[in-house]
PDB file as gemmi writes it, atoms N, CA and C in Angstrom:
CRYST1    1.000    1.000    1.000  90.00  90.00  90.00 P 1                      
ATOM      1  N   UNK A   1    -109.863  90.885-166.263  1.00  0.00           N  
ATOM      2  CA  UNK A   1    -108.910  90.623-167.310  1.00  0.00           C  
ATOM      3  C   UNK A   1    -108.477  91.952-167.922  1.00  0.00           C  
ATOM      4  N   UNK A   2    -107.208  92.044-168.238  1.00  0.00           N  
ATOM      5  CA  UNK A   2    -106.670  93.263-168.818  1.00  0.00           C  
ATOM      6  C   UNK A   2    -107.036  93.349-170.299  1.00  0.00           C  
ATOM      7  N   UNK A   3    -107.180  94.577-170.751  1.00  0.00           N  
ATOM      8  CA  UNK A   3    -107.444  94.744-172.179  1.00  0.00           C  
ATOM      9  C   UNK A   3    -106.144  94.453-172.941  1.00  0.00           C  
ATOM     10  N   UNK A   4    -106.238  94.178-174.226  1.00  0.00           N  
ATOM     11  CA  UNK A   4    -105.060  93.792-175.015  1.00  0.00           C  
ATOM     12  C   UNK A   4    -103.935  94.840-174.979  1.00  0.00           C  
ATOM     13  N   UNK A   5    -104.279  96.118-174.968  1.00  0.00           N  
ATOM     14  CA  UNK A   5    -103.249  97.154-174.951  1.00  0.00           C  
ATOM     15  C   UNK A   5    -102.473  97.126-173.630  1.00  0.00           C  
ATOM     16  N   UNK A   6    -103.183  96.914-172.527  1.00  0.00           N  
ATOM     17  CA  UNK A   6    -102.532  96.832-171.219  1.00  0.00           C  
ATOM     18  C   UNK A   6    -101.646  95.589-171.140  1.00  0.00           C  
ATOM     19  N   UNK A   7    -102.105  94.512-171.739  1.00  0.00           N  
ATOM     20  CA  UNK A   7    -101.299  93.294-171.763  1.00  0.00           C  
ATOM     21  C   UNK A   7    -100.009  93.505-172.552  1.00  0.00           C  
ATOM     22  N   UNK A   8    -100.087  94.189-173.660  1.00  0.00           N  
ATOM     23  CA  UNK A   8     -98.905  94.465-174.483  1.00  0.00           C  
ATOM     24  C   UNK A   8     -97.930  95.344-173.708  1.00  0.00           C  
ATOM     25  N   UNK A   9     -98.440  96.356-173.030  1.00  0.00           N  
ATOM     26  CA  UNK A   9     -97.574  97.242-172.235  1.00  0.00           C  
ATOM     27  C   UNK A   9     -96.905  96.450-171.117  1.00  0.00           C  
ATOM     28  N   UNK A  10     -97.677  95.563-170.477  1.00  0.00           N  
ATOM     29  CA  UNK A  10     -97.110  94.728-169.419  1.00  0.00           C  
ATOM     30  C   UNK A  10     -96.015  93.813-169.962  1.00  0.00           C  
ATOM     31  N   UNK A  11     -96.270  93.203-171.107  1.00  0.00           N  
ATOM     32  CA  UNK A  11     -95.263  92.332-171.717  1.00  0.00           C  
ATOM     33  C   UNK A  11     -94.015  93.114-172.120  1.00  0.00           C  
ATOM     34  N   UNK A  12     -94.188  94.326-172.632  1.00  0.00           N  
ATOM     35  CA  UNK A  12     -93.041  95.149-173.010  1.00  0.00           C  
ATOM     36  C   UNK A  12     -92.205  95.512-171.776  1.00  0.00           C  
ATOM     37  N   UNK A  13     -92.869  95.804-170.678  1.00  0.00           N  
ATOM     38  CA  UNK A  13     -92.155  96.132-169.446  1.00  0.00           C  
ATOM     39  C   UNK A  13     -91.376  94.915-168.941  1.00  0.00           C  
ATOM     40  N   UNK A  14     -92.004  93.759-168.975  1.00  0.00           N  
ATOM     41  CA  UNK A  14     -91.326  92.542-168.558  1.00  0.00           C  
ATOM     42  C   UNK A  14     -90.115  92.252-169.441  1.00  0.00           C  
ATOM     43  N   UNK A  15     -90.268  92.454-170.725  1.00  0.00           N  
ATOM     44  CA  UNK A  15     -89.172  92.224-171.657  1.00  0.00           C  
ATOM     45  C   UNK A  15     -88.014  93.179-171.375  1.00  0.00           C  
ATOM     46  N   UNK A  16     -88.324  94.415-171.075  1.00  0.00           N  
ATOM     47  CA  UNK A  16     -87.275  95.391-170.771  1.00  0.00           C  
ATOM     48  C   UNK A  16     -86.508  94.969-169.511  1.00  0.00           C  
ATOM     49  N   UNK A  17     -87.216  94.511-168.481  1.00  0.00           N  
ATOM     50  CA  UNK A  17     -86.565  94.054-167.260  1.00  0.00           C  
ATOM     51  C   UNK A  17     -85.716  92.805-167.527  1.00  0.00           C  
ATOM     52  N   UNK A  18     -86.235  91.907-168.346  1.00  0.00           N  
ATOM     53  CA  UNK A  18     -85.486  90.693-168.666  1.00  0.00           C  
ATOM     54  C   UNK A  18     -84.235  91.027-169.475  1.00  0.00           C  
ATOM     55  N   UNK A  19     -84.334  91.965-170.403  1.00  0.00           N  
ATOM     56  CA  UNK A  19     -83.161  92.391-171.171  1.00  0.00           C  
ATOM     57  C   UNK A  19     -82.097  92.972-170.249  1.00  0.00           C  
ATOM     58  N   UNK A  20     -82.517  93.799-169.299  1.00  0.00           N  
ATOM     59  CA  UNK A  20     -81.581  94.393-168.354  1.00  0.00           C  
ATOM     60  C   UNK A  20     -80.918  93.318-167.491  1.00  0.00           C  
ATOM     61  N   UNK A  21     -81.707  92.392-167.007  1.00  0.00           N  
ATOM     62  CA  UNK A  21     -81.172  91.311-166.178  1.00  0.00           C  
ATOM     63  C   UNK A  21     -80.199  90.451-166.981  1.00  0.00           C  
ATOM     64  N   UNK A  22     -80.524  90.189-168.233  1.00  0.00           N  
ATOM     65  CA  UNK A  22     -79.658  89.395-169.088  1.00  0.00           C  
ATOM     66  C   UNK A  22     -78.319  90.089-169.326  1.00  0.00           C  
ATOM     67  N   UNK A  23     -78.339  91.380-169.540  1.00  0.00           N  
ATOM     68  CA  UNK A  23     -77.098  92.140-169.724  1.00  0.00           C  
ATOM     69  C   UNK A  23     -76.246  92.122-168.450  1.00  0.00           C  
ATOM     70  N   UNK A  24     -76.889  92.273-167.305  1.00  0.00           N  
ATOM     71  CA  UNK A  24     -76.154  92.230-166.038  1.00  0.00           C  
ATOM     72  C   UNK A  24     -75.525  90.855-165.816  1.00  0.00           C  
ATOM     73  N   UNK A  25     -76.285  89.801-166.092  1.00  0.00           N  
ATOM     74  CA  UNK A  25     -75.764  88.445-165.930  1.00  0.00           C  
ATOM     75  C   UNK A  25     -74.616  88.182-166.903  1.00  0.00           C  
ATOM     76  N   UNK A  26     -74.726  88.705-168.098  1.00  0.00           N  
ATOM     77  CA  UNK A  26     -73.663  88.543-169.079  1.00  0.00           C  
ATOM     78  C   UNK A  26     -72.381  89.227-168.617  1.00  0.00           C  
ATOM     79  N   UNK A  27     -72.507  90.414-168.032  1.00  0.00           N  
ATOM     80  CA  UNK A  27     -71.340  91.123-167.502  1.00  0.00           C  
ATOM     81  C   UNK A  27     -70.694  90.341-166.356  1.00  0.00           C  
ATOM     82  N   UNK A  28     -71.522  89.805-165.483  1.00  0.00           N  
ATOM     83  CA  UNK A  28     -71.001  89.022-164.359  1.00  0.00           C  
ATOM     84  C   UNK A  28     -70.280  87.779-164.885  1.00  0.00           C  
ATOM     85  N   UNK A  29     -70.873  87.119-165.857  1.00  0.00           N  
ATOM     86  CA  UNK A  29     -70.270  85.927-166.434  1.00  0.00           C  
ATOM     87  C   UNK A  29     -68.926  86.247-167.084  1.00  0.00           C  
ATOM     88  N   UNK A  30     -68.838  87.365-167.785  1.00  0.00           N  
ATOM     89  CA  UNK A  30     -67.577  87.766-168.426  1.00  0.00           C  
ATOM     90  C   UNK A  30     -66.506  88.033-167.370  1.00  0.00           C  
ATOM     91  N   UNK A  31     -66.866  88.724-166.284  1.00  0.00           N  
ATOM     92  CA  UNK A  31     -65.897  88.984-165.209  1.00  0.00           C  
ATOM     93  C   UNK A  31     -65.443  87.684-164.550  1.00  0.00           C  
ATOM     94  N   UNK A  32     -66.373  86.780-164.331  1.00  0.00           N  
ATOM     95  CA  UNK A  32     -66.020  85.510-163.713  1.00  0.00           C  
ATOM     96  C   UNK A  32     -65.089  84.706-164.617  1.00  0.00           C  
ATOM     97  N   UNK A  33     -65.327  84.737-165.919  1.00  0.00           N  
ATOM     98  CA  UNK A  33     -64.452  84.013-166.833  1.00  0.00           C  
ATOM     99  C   UNK A  33     -63.052  84.611-166.828  1.00  0.00           C  
ATOM    100  N   UNK A  34     -62.959  85.930-166.731  1.00  0.00           N  
ATOM    101  CA  UNK A  34     -61.645  86.571-166.635  1.00  0.00           C  
ATOM    102  C   UNK A  34     -60.925  86.132-165.362  1.00  0.00           C  
ATOM    103  N   UNK A  35     -61.664  86.076-164.254  1.00  0.00           N  
ATOM    104  CA  UNK A  35     -61.070  85.635-162.994  1.00  0.00           C  
ATOM    105  C   UNK A  35     -60.619  84.185-163.083  1.00  0.00           C  
ATOM    106  N   UNK A  36     -61.423  83.339-163.702  1.00  0.00           N  
ATOM    107  CA  UNK A  36     -61.062  81.929-163.864  1.00  0.00           C  
ATOM    108  C   UNK A  36     -59.788  81.819-164.693  1.00  0.00           C  
ATOM    109  N   UNK A  37     -59.696  82.592-165.770  1.00  0.00           N  
ATOM    110  CA  UNK A  37     -58.502  82.573-166.611  1.00  0.00           C  
ATOM    111  C   UNK A  37     -57.269  83.022-165.830  1.00  0.00           C  
ATOM    112  N   UNK A  38     -57.409  84.081-165.029  1.00  0.00           N  
ATOM    113  CA  UNK A  38     -56.287  84.560-164.223  1.00  0.00           C  
ATOM    114  C   UNK A  38     -55.866  83.514-163.194  1.00  0.00           C  
ATOM    115  N   UNK A  39     -56.835  82.905-162.536  1.00  0.00           N  
ATOM    116  CA  UNK A  39     -56.528  81.890-161.534  1.00  0.00           C  
ATOM    117  C   UNK A  39     -55.889  80.656-162.166  1.00  0.00           C  
ATOM    118  N   UNK A  40     -56.351  80.284-163.336  1.00  0.00           N  
ATOM    119  CA  UNK A  40     -55.768  79.145-164.038  1.00  0.00           C  
ATOM    120  C   UNK A  40     -54.305  79.407-164.370  1.00  0.00           C  
ATOM    121  N   UNK A  41     -54.024  80.622-164.852  1.00  0.00           N  
ATOM    122  CA  UNK A  41     -52.635  80.973-165.153  1.00  0.00           C  
ATOM    123  C   UNK A  41     -51.790  80.979-163.878  1.00  0.00           C  
ATOM    124  N   UNK A  42     -52.336  81.504-162.792  1.00  0.00           N  
ATOM    125  CA  UNK A  42     -51.598  81.567-161.526  1.00  0.00           C  
ATOM    126  C   UNK A  42     -51.305  80.164-161.001  1.00  0.00           C  
ATOM    127  N   UNK A  43     -52.276  79.276-161.057  1.00  0.00           N  
ATOM    128  CA  UNK A  43     -52.078  77.903-160.578  1.00  0.00           C  
ATOM    129  C   UNK A  43     -51.042  77.196-161.446  1.00  0.00           C  
ATOM    130  N   UNK A  44     -51.099  77.414-162.735  1.00  0.00           N  
ATOM    131  CA  UNK A  44     -50.124  76.802-163.631  1.00  0.00           C  
ATOM    132  C   UNK A  44     -48.717  77.297-163.321  1.00  0.00           C  
ATOM    133  N   UNK A  45     -48.592  78.596-163.115  1.00  0.00           N  
ATOM    134  CA  UNK A  45     -47.289  79.170-162.792  1.00  0.00           C  
ATOM    135  C   UNK A  45     -46.769  78.628-161.452  1.00  0.00           C  
ATOM    136  N   UNK A  46     -47.635  78.537-160.459  1.00  0.00           N  
ATOM    137  CA  UNK A  46     -47.241  77.989-159.161  1.00  0.00           C  
ATOM    138  C   UNK A  46     -46.822  76.522-159.290  1.00  0.00           C  
ATOM    139  N   UNK A  47     -47.537  75.774-160.107  1.00  0.00           N  
ATOM    140  CA  UNK A  47     -47.180  74.376-160.326  1.00  0.00           C  
ATOM    141  C   UNK A  47     -45.800  74.250-160.953  1.00  0.00           C  
ATOM    142  N   UNK A  48     -45.521  75.106-161.924  1.00  0.00           N  
ATOM    143  CA  UNK A  48     -44.203  75.089-162.557  1.00  0.00           C  
ATOM    144  C   UNK A  48     -43.115  75.461-161.550  1.00  0.00           C  
ATOM    145  N   UNK A  49     -43.376  76.472-160.721  1.00  0.00           N  
ATOM    146  CA  UNK A  49     -42.400  76.874-159.708  1.00  0.00           C  
ATOM    147  C   UNK A  49     -42.178  75.755-158.701  1.00  0.00           C  
ATOM    148  N   UNK A  50     -43.246  75.100-158.279  1.00  0.00           N  
ATOM    149  CA  UNK A  50     -43.142  74.006-157.320  1.00  0.00           C  
ATOM    150  C   UNK A  50     -42.317  72.871-157.912  1.00  0.00           C  
ATOM    151  N   UNK A  51     -42.614  72.522-159.166  1.00  0.00           N  
ATOM    152  CA  UNK A  51     -41.884  71.452-159.832  1.00  0.00           C  
ATOM    153  C   UNK A  51     -40.400  71.817-159.953  1.00  0.00           C  
ATOM    154  N   UNK A  52     -40.124  73.052-160.294  1.00  0.00           N  
ATOM    155  CA  UNK A  52     -38.750  73.519-160.419  1.00  0.00           C  
ATOM    156  C   UNK A  52     -38.021  73.434-159.075  1.00  0.00           C  
ATOM    157  N   UNK A  53     -38.686  73.836-158.011  1.00  0.00           N  
ATOM    158  CA  UNK A  53     -38.081  73.766-156.672  1.00  0.00           C  
ATOM    159  C   UNK A  53     -37.814  72.318-156.259  1.00  0.00           C  
ATOM    160  N   UNK A  54     -38.732  71.435-156.589  1.00  0.00           N  
ATOM    161  CA  UNK A  54     -38.541  70.018-156.255  1.00  0.00           C  
ATOM    162  C   UNK A  54     -37.354  69.451-157.018  1.00  0.00           C  
ATOM    163  N   UNK A  55     -37.197  69.844-158.276  1.00  0.00           N  
ATOM    164  CA  UNK A  55     -36.062  69.366-159.060  1.00  0.00           C  
ATOM    165  C   UNK A  55     -34.753  69.892-158.481  1.00  0.00           C  
ATOM    166  N   UNK A  56     -34.759  71.150-158.080  1.00  0.00           N  
ATOM    167  CA  UNK A  56     -33.552  71.750-157.511  1.00  0.00           C  
ATOM    168  C   UNK A  56     -33.165  71.101-156.185  1.00  0.00           C  
ATOM    169  N   UNK A  57     -34.156  70.700-155.407  1.00  0.00           N  
ATOM    170  CA  UNK A  57     -33.864  70.125-154.089  1.00  0.00           C  
ATOM    171  C   UNK A  57     -33.576  68.631-154.164  1.00  0.00           C  
ATOM    172  N   UNK A  58     -33.748  68.028-155.324  1.00  0.00           N  
ATOM    173  CA  UNK A  58     -33.508  66.595-155.465  1.00  0.00           C  
ATOM    174  C   UNK A  58     -34.632  65.749-154.925  1.00  0.00           C  
ATOM    175  N   UNK A  59     -35.775  66.327-154.685  1.00  0.00           N  
ATOM    176  CA  UNK A  59     -36.908  65.595-154.116  1.00  0.00           C  
ATOM    177  C   UNK A  59     -37.595  64.705-155.143  1.00  0.00           C  
ATOM    178  N   UNK A  60     -37.164  64.752-156.382  1.00  0.00           N  
ATOM    179  CA  UNK A  60     -37.801  63.953-157.429  1.00  0.00           C  
ATOM    180  C   UNK A  60     -37.207  62.553-157.533  1.00  0.00           C  
ATOM    181  N   UNK A  61     -36.408  62.158-156.562  1.00  0.00           N  
ATOM    182  CA  UNK A  61     -35.846  60.807-156.595  1.00  0.00           C  
ATOM    183  C   UNK A  61     -36.979  59.808-156.424  1.00  0.00           C  
ATOM    184  N   UNK A  62     -37.017  58.874-157.334  1.00  0.00           N  
ATOM    185  CA  UNK A  62     -38.106  57.887-157.301  1.00  0.00           C  
ATOM    186  C   UNK A  62     -37.848  56.856-156.215  1.00  0.00           C  
ATOM    187  N   UNK A  63     -38.893  56.538-155.484  1.00  0.00           N  
ATOM    188  CA  UNK A  63     -38.805  55.497-154.467  1.00  0.00           C  
ATOM    189  C   UNK A  63     -39.121  54.157-155.116  1.00  0.00           C  
ATOM    190  N   UNK A  64     -38.440  53.110-154.681  1.00  0.00           N  
ATOM    191  CA  UNK A  64     -38.775  51.783-155.161  1.00  0.00           C  
ATOM    192  C   UNK A  64     -40.173  51.433-154.669  1.00  0.00           C  
ATOM    193  N   UNK A  65     -40.818  50.520-155.354  1.00  0.00           N  
ATOM    194  CA  UNK A  65     -42.179  50.136-155.002  1.00  0.00           C  
ATOM    195  C   UNK A  65     -42.237  49.530-153.597  1.00  0.00           C  
ATOM    196  N   UNK A  66     -41.200  48.809-153.191  1.00  0.00           N  
ATOM    197  CA  UNK A  66     -41.196  48.149-151.879  1.00  0.00           C  
ATOM    198  C   UNK A  66     -40.647  49.056-150.773  1.00  0.00           C  
ATOM    199  N   UNK A  67     -40.029  50.134-151.122  1.00  0.00           N  
ATOM    200  CA  UNK A  67     -39.409  51.009-150.138  1.00  0.00           C  
ATOM    201  C   UNK A  67     -40.456  51.902-149.476  1.00  0.00           C  
ATOM    202  N   UNK A  68     -40.425  51.946-148.154  1.00  0.00           N  
ATOM    203  CA  UNK A  68     -41.366  52.781-147.422  1.00  0.00           C  
ATOM    204  C   UNK A  68     -40.800  54.203-147.354  1.00  0.00           C  
ATOM    205  N   UNK A  69     -41.655  55.197-147.405  1.00  0.00           N  
ATOM    206  CA  UNK A  69     -41.193  56.581-147.269  1.00  0.00           C  
ATOM    207  C   UNK A  69     -40.547  56.790-145.904  1.00  0.00           C  
ATOM    208  N   UNK A  70     -39.676  57.784-145.759  1.00  0.00           N  
ATOM    209  CA  UNK A  70     -38.952  57.980-144.509  1.00  0.00           C  
ATOM    210  C   UNK A  70     -39.830  58.259-143.291  1.00  0.00           C  
ATOM    211  N   UNK A  71     -41.052  58.689-143.453  1.00  0.00           N  
ATOM    212  CA  UNK A  71     -41.873  59.030-142.287  1.00  0.00           C  
ATOM    213  C   UNK A  71     -42.531  57.802-141.645  1.00  0.00           C  
ATOM    214  N   UNK A  72     -42.316  56.592-142.191  1.00  0.00           N  
ATOM    215  CA  UNK A  72     -42.887  55.393-141.587  1.00  0.00           C  
ATOM    216  C   UNK A  72     -42.000  54.829-140.549  1.00  0.00           C  
TER     217      UNK A  72                                                      
END                                                                             
């Protein structure tokens, strides 16, 4: 069994490693959130562009419930 002083030193070392790991994980999480935000904006912009193109092409014409799409 380790003496109390050795145990304290061991615990301090473990705490230092855990603090470092926590900081690294926090940095990774912040970068990932930035990427998610960028991707969300990009998908939203693409959706708006797609919707705009569909409106311009007249593809937004509603089909009747009984009408089959042209590919049938």
